[in-house]
C-alpha angles and dihedrals in degrees: 000000000000095000088049094053092046093049091048093046091052090048089049090053091053092048094050089051091053094048093047093048093047094048094044099050093038087060091061091055089066113103095224120092109218090204090059092049090053092046095056132214102309098050123148128212091251092050092046092050091052090051091050091053094046090051092046091241094126091078127079114275095247088053093051091047091053092048092049094050092045092047089060089067105027104024130236142241117235135178085258092058137273118327111208120212133308083049121173091170129245126303115265089213106043103013092233124136108267094217093056090049092051092049091050092049100038097078090060092053093041090050092050093046097046093044095049090046091051091050097049099039090051097044098033094049092043096050092041097053091041088056090048090050090052096037113174094013128114092261091056092052093046093053092043092051094045091051090055094051094043093049091062091056120107128214095232091051104044094038098070088043094056092045091052094049101040103029116023103030102034105017086221090142136016128254110286110259138149122251116175109253090227092062101041120000093186093048088049094051097044093042091056100035096096096046089048093055094043094049093046096050097088094042094046088058092048095048092045090061093039095051091046094052094043093049094047089050091049092050088063095052119116095243091052093052089046090055090051092050089055090061101253117157122262094245089051092051092045102049103026100045113012097038096056093049092048092059094066095078091039094054090048093052092045092057091054092043093059093083088051090048090052092051089047091050091057094049088048090053091054092046094053096031095245113163097229135130090283093058091043092052093052092046093051095050091051091051094043091241103166100181092052092044090052094043094051094045096049092042094052095041090051091051092049095048095047090051090051091054090051092051093050092050088051092064093084091054092054098043120010088203090075111095113202095189 
């Protein structure tokens, strides 16, 4: 286990370096100058040079990249003042510390991601296993057909439809908004209920089909048939033996799907005007705000990679036959 974690951690460091380098150098391929945007229309050469120096854009690109990466671990000094580690610099657009902005926005994206994951895992696994339990019946065909239809839906298409039906026309639910769970747990739940459901629709359909296939395959395994031959009840065989084995491919795909879920959360934030990391990333790209773009990219990538390592390590807990070494 220790060798596995060390190997995955080293691989994660390499991936993060590649992501950071690609994003950083791609930024300078853009035709717009962030200093010119900050300077305004009536900007003279002297003022533009001062802004370039304050932003650190007067140095060669590789030197800027080195200072940026070193600042994450050691901190940096800027014209706005010292930036303690972890330092992603100051926003070119607002002048705020990028790390503080990410910390303020992250609870929204995290709440949206965790809530949607809970919805599609519960509903998807429940409907998929029920379809496997009733294989070949009308219920099985109904769940399978519905999953095919829902898997073709898109967040930016179904989101406005749900808002129109449940908020604007019927007033059954309130406008989606984020309220910190520590201030109002009920308001937090109700404010994110619609975004959770919309974000989870596609994943629910996928996990329904996946859970059904995995469970049907497990029911044909030798140890399951042996349990049946010993006279165990159908429920015991289903939940005690087949259910556990069917979780392994689902956990594998869930670790891979986290990146997609994070991307879907960002699209959902824009659809419902939630000020999370997704909205922040789009705003920073449109404003050519390199520190914010880099900060969001590295923060999201680190979160996804760490979660994937945890998922891989959990395989041994689900099935002792799995050997991580």
